[in-house]
N, C-alpha and C positions, 0 to 999 in steps of 0.2 A: 484221791484222783487215780484213775485207772491207768494202766500202762499205755493204752491207746490214746487217752487224753493228755498224757504227759507227751507223747510223741507228737500229737497234733499241736501242742503248745510250742514245742521246739520247732517244728516245721514252719508254723505260722510266724514264729519270731524271725526265722532266717528268710522266709518269703517276704517279709516287709523290708528287708535290707538289701538283698541281692537280687539283681535283675538278670536274668538269662539274655543271651544274644537275641536282639530283634524286639525285645519288650521294654517299653518306656515306663510302665507302670503296672502295678498288680492289678489285674481285673477284679471286678466284683465277683463274689461267689454266685453260683447259679441258685435259682430258687428250685423248690421241690417239683413244681410242674415240669421245668426243664429237664430235671433228672428223670421223671417219669417218661417224658417224650423220647428222651435218648435211650432209656431201657425198652421201651415199646418198639423203637425202630431197630435196636439190636437183637431183640428178641431174648434177652437174658438180663438179669440184674447185675450191677456192679457190686463187687465185694464191699463190704460196709465201710472199711477205711477208705477206699478209693472214692466212694460216694461222699463221705466226710470231707475229703480233701477238696472236692468240688463245691459242696455245700457250704463249708465253713471258712476256707481259706481264699479260694479264688478260682475263677474259670480258666485255669491253666497259667502260664506265665511265671512259674516258680518251679524249682528243682534242678537237677544237673544239666550242664550243657545248654541246650536250646529251651530247656524247661518243659513241664507238662503241657500237652496240647489242650486247647479249650475242648469242651465236651461237644457242642454243637455248632458253634460259629467260628469262622477262621481267624487266627490271630493276626496282629499287626505285621508279623513277618510273612505272611502269605502262605504258611504251612496249612494244609487242610486240618479240620477239627478231628478228634480221635473217632467219632462215629463214622464220619465222612471217609477217613482213611480206612477203617475196618471194612465198610462196605465196598469200597473200591478194591481193596485186596481180596476179598472174597470173590468178587466179580472177576478179577483178573485171573484168580485160580480156575475158574470155570472155562475161561479161554485158554489157559496154559496148565493142563493137568499135571505136568511135570513139576510145577510149583504151587501146590496146593496150600491154602491158608487155613489153618486150624480153626474150627468153630469156637466162639467164645474167647479167642486170644485178641485182646484189645490193644492196639498200639496207643501208648501213652505219652511218649516222648521221642524226639527225632534226634539221632546223634550225628546226622550229616551222612553223606555217601549212601543214602538210601536205608541206612540202618536205623532200627527203632528198638526202644525199650517197650516191651508189651506185657500186660498182666493176663495171666490165665484165668479168667473169670469163671471158668467151670471147676476149678480146683479149690477145696476149701482153705487151703494155705495161700491162695492168690500169689503164686510164685511170679517172678519177673523174669522174663525171658528177653534174650537178645536176638533179634532177627538180624543177620549179616548176609545180605543177598549176593555179596560179592565172591561167594563161594562158587564152586563149579557146578553144584546141584544142591536142591533143596534139603536133601539129608544132611548136609554139611553147613547149613545156615542157621541153625537154631541152637541156642546155648542158654543154660541157666545162669542168669545174671545174679539173682538172689533167690533163696527158697521161699520168701514171701515178701509181699509189699512192705511189711513192716521192716524187715532187715534192709531192703532197698533204701527206704526213707532214712533209716539210721545211718547207713554209710554216707549218704548225702549230707546230713545234718553234721555228722562227725568228721566229714572230709576224708574218709577212707574208702571211697569207691575206687574200682579199677581204673576210672577215667582221670583220676587225680595223678599229678606228676610223680609222686612218691610211690604210686601202686600200679604203674603202667605195665609190669610184668605179671600181673595176676592172670592165672590161667582159669577159664570157665569150662565147665563139663558140658558135653553136648547134652541136649534136651533128649532124653531117652524115649518120651512118650510121643515124639513127633510123627513117627510111622503109625502108632496105634491111633493117634488123634485124627490123622489125615487119611486113614484106611478106606473109609467109606467114600470119601471124595474121589479117590483113585480108582475104586471100582465102578461108581456110577458115570 
């Protein structure tokens, strides 16, 4: 069994027993056609581990805090789906160029207070970023939550994430690539 297979098994085990806020049950996984529609709408592919979460475990409804957003349909709690939220964030960035949203950065989980965990789908490592828009400007709103989606999922399964009571004092590094990844949006 590969490392990813082992992680998916651990995530699936925890997903079956723990419900995030607003979720009464674990949704069925999406099918390959739904994943293909999502990727076509986004204009980029999901990292394989993220795709496997949706294809094999469930269409959101598991993970830290409010859990993963569903891919295309709104969850029971009324939060927009990941694709819908991404498209809205990109559209809002066109309206307010001081707050650009990087291409390929997909919001996957809501933390509350307009904060999101996001996967950088353009990076081979698929880092998970924290978008914290309560900062004074966009340059101070992006942090590296985990260097990879694999690491982010491990912290959830192991109970060692920054959001856990015992780890509230953890410091996150600012996302150094924010200016680079949004430079074209600021110029146009």
